[in-house]
N, C-alpha and C positions, 0 to 999 in steps of 0.2 A: 758160314752163312752170313750174309749181310742182314743188318736189321732193317725191317720194313718201315718205311717212312709213313707217317700219318697222312691220310687223304685230306688235303686242304679243302677241296671242293665240298666234302662232307661237313665241313665246319665253317663254310662261308658265312652263314648267318651269325655265328658266334664272333667271327672276326669283325663283321659289320657292327654288331652291338658294342664290341670293344672300342672300335673307332668312335662311335657315337658317345660312349662314356668318356673317352679321352677329350673329345671336342667340348663336351659339357663341362668337364673339369677345368679346362682352359678358360672357357667363358666365365665360369664362376670365380676363378682366380682374378680375372680382369675386373669383374664387378666388385669384388672385395677390395681390390686396390683403389678403385674409384671411390668407394664408400669410405675407406680409411682416409683418403685425402680430403674428402668433403667434411668428415667429422673433425679432422685436425684443423681445417680452415675455420669451421664454426667455433671450435674451442678458442682459437686465436682471436676471433672477433669478440667473443665474450670477455676474454682477458684484456683486450684493448679497451673495452668499455669499462674496465675496472673490477671485474669479478676475479676473485682469487681462485686458485685451483681447489682449495678446500670448499669454497662456496659452491662451485660447479659440481664437485663430487657429491656434496650433500644433496643437491637438487636432483642429481641423476641416480643417487642411491649406490654410488661406488666409492672406492677409496681414492684418496689423493694420489696414491701411487698408480692407480689405474688411469687417472687423468694424465699423469706424467708419461705413461706408456703410450697413451693415445696421441700425445703430442710428439713423441719420438718418431723419427723416420721421415 
């Protein structure tokens, strides 16, 4: 006996929700990339103005290593 295949039509709504979730994930990833670039640019501006990584970290309440990671990439 051959295995019975699931009825795609019965799950059409689930597939549609899955596509929507995928599209939202892609949109959020692109936004995250844009925010990362903006944050990196702002950090570079502050450093060009003479602020140290440690000073920026203190002001933001993060570690200097976190600032280094923000600048990477």
